[in-house]
N, C-alpha and C positions, 0 to 999 in steps of 0.2 A: 504494500500500500504506500502511496505517495502522500506525504503531508506537506501542503504548501507552507511557505514561510513569507515573512515580510509583507503582510497585507494582501496576499494572493489567495484566490480560490481556484479549485479544480472543478471545471464544469463539463457537463455533457450537453452539447448543443441539441436542442429539440428541433425536429423538422417542422417547417412552416407548411401548413395545409395547402397553400397555394404555390409553393415552391415547385418549379419545373413545369408549371402549366402556362399556356399562352405563349405569346410572342414577346421576346425580350427587346425592349427599345432602349437604346443607350442613354437617352435623357432621363428615363424613369428609373433605370437600374440603380443609379447613385442615390436616389431618394430612399431606398429600402435597405440600407446597410445596417439595420438593427436585427437583433435576434433574441431568442428566449432560450435559456438553458437551465438545467437542474444542477444544483450545487451537490457535488460528490464528496468534496473534502474542503477544508478551509484552515487558514492559519489560526493558531490559538488566540491571537489578539483580536479577532473579529467576534463581536458579541451579539450584534443585532440581526444576524443572518445565521441560519442553521442548515445542516445537511438535509437535502430534500426540498428546500425552498426553490422556487423558480424565479429567476432574475432576468431583467431586460437589460441589454447591453449593446454597445456599438461593435459590430463585427470586426471593424478595423483594429480594435484594441486587443483582440485575442492574441495570446502567445501560444503558438503551436509547437508541440514536441512529439517525438516518436520514440517510445521506449518499448523494446522487445516487440516490435511490429504492431504496437497499439498506439493509435493517435490519441493524444491527450491535449486538452486546452486549458490554459491558465488565463485568469482574468484578474486584474488588479481591482481591489475593493473600490477605489475611487472612480473606476470606470463603469460601475453599475448605475444604470439610469433609474431603476425601480425594482420593486419586489412584487410579484404577482400574488395577490391574496384572493382566495376563493371564499366568498361569504355567502 
């Protein structure tokens, strides 16, 4: 198991329902550079988010890594735009 450090979270990017459908227009593609991911692990210093929470983030801020053939994605806590709450 990987435990993120220094205000980082390990996230699993969730697929967008509309991803891959329709025609990609260059002007509109840049407008949808956000994503939703599930928190898989986080640094000990992060207190207001927990494993299993879903967060909204800017896709350009992801740090991609490949460890033992597995793609993992790190996100800095300050790059989280919001937390998805199901009420």
